[in-house]
N, C-alpha and C positions, 0 to 999 in steps of 0.2 A: 774064234779068231782073236789074236792079240794085236792091238794097234798101238804104235808108239805115238805119243802125243807130245807136243811141246809142253813143258811143265806149266806154262802160263794158265792153261784151262783148268788144271788141277789146283793151282795156287788160288785162282778166282773162286773156285768151288769151295775150298777149304777155308780160306782166309776172310771171305766174305766182301771183297771189293764190291761196294753196293751197286755200282753201275753194271757189273758183269756177273755177279754171283748167281742170280736166278737162271740166267740163260746158260751159264756154264754147268750148273747142276742139272738143268733139264736136258742138255745135250748129252751129258755123261750117262744120265738115267736112260735115255733113248738108246744109246749105244749098248749099255749093259742089258737092257731089255731084249735087244737083238742078238744077245749072246756074244758080243764084242767085249773084251777086257782091256782097258787101257794099260799100257806098260810105261813105266817111269824109269828113266836111266838111272843106273846106279849112282852116277855123279851127282844127281839132284837130291839123293835121299838125305845125306848128311846135312847140307844146307837146309833143306825142308824141315827136318826134325828139329834142329836147333832153333830155327825161327819159329816153328809152330809152338814150341815150349816157352819161348821168351817174348812172344807178341803180347803187347799190353802191359808188360811188367815195367816198373820204373827203372831208369838207368841205374847201374850200381849193382850191389850184391844180388838182389832179388833176380834181376835179369840174367846175370852171369851164372847163378846156381840153376835157374830153369833151363838155360842154354846147355849147361853141363849135363844135366839130366837127359836132355834130348840127345846130345852127343853120345852118351852111354847107350841109350835105348837103340840108337841107330846102329851103333857097333854091335850090340847084342843080337839085333835082328838081321843084320847083314855082315856076318863075320868074315866072309871072303873079301868083300869090298874093304872092310877095315884092315884086314891083313895086307892088302894091296897098298892101301894109304899109309899104314904104319910101318911098312917094310922099307927096303932100300929105295931111295929116291929114283923113280923111273922117269921122271919128267925132265931129264937131262936136255939142255938146250931147247926147251919148249916143245918136247915130243907129244905131250898130252895137255893141250891148252885148256880143255874142259875140266880136267882134274884140278889144275892150278886155279882156275876161276872159281870152281866150287869151294876149294879150301880157302881162298881169299874172302869169298862172301861169308863163309862160316866163321872165319876169324874176325871179321868186321863186327859181329854181334858181341864177341867177348871183348874186343878192343873198345867198343862203344860203352861197355860196362865199366871198364877202367877209367875212361875219360869221364863218364858220368859220375864217377865217385870222386873226381877232382884231380886226378893225376894229369900232368901235362902230356901232350900227344906223344912226344919222344919216349918218355918213360912208360906210358901206357902200351906202347908198341912192344917194348922189351917185356913187360909184365904179361902181356898177352901170349907172347911166345913161351914164356916159362909156364904160364898156366896150362895152355894146350898141351905142352910137352908132358907135364905132370899127369894131367887127366888122361892123356893117351897111354901113359905107362900104367896107371891104375886100372883103366879099362882093359888093357892087354893082359894084366895079371888076373883079372876076374874071368876073362874069356878063356884063358889057358888053364883055369882052375887052380892056380897057385895062391890066389887070395880067394878063400872060399866065402862067398856071400850068397845067400839064398835069393832066388828069383823074386820072392815076395819082399825082401828087404833091400834089394839092390837100388831102387830109386832113392830111398831114404839114405842109404849109405853113400851114394854118389852125391846127393845134395849136401850132405854133411861134409864130405871131402871138398866139395866146390867151395863151401862156406869157409873152411879152414884155409884153403889155398888162397882164396880172395883176401881173407884177413891177414894172412902172412905176406901177401905181395903188395898190399897197399901201402 
């Protein structure tokens, strides 16, 4: 049986919020032992992967690069979700508020990196938009096979791309 859970239990289990981590992991283990499999909404995957890779990194380039690698890995592992996200804007007039919230939370990680590098908030917002657009384009080209990068070298390639983008946008 597949059970949809609010992502909070999974976040506690993965990120290790001290007051909840042990009980969240125990509950998930009990469910899995019973044959149940937690399901996580596609809308939470991107935010989750970006935060997972950037947690604990200092603000600035290191956090931005780690988040960029998480962005790419999520897109690679969930290409249909990425195609939806990268395609024509579907959220006209707030039709999909969950998608908009997930994108805003994801972009906050990148925005914080630009602010952490010393940019003022207004300029950081613009640079975040440019960064995410460029990263989305590079990721799309890799997923479509137009930019050939082996699976084993993809994380390093994306990290290098993120560093170059960050250096150019600061």
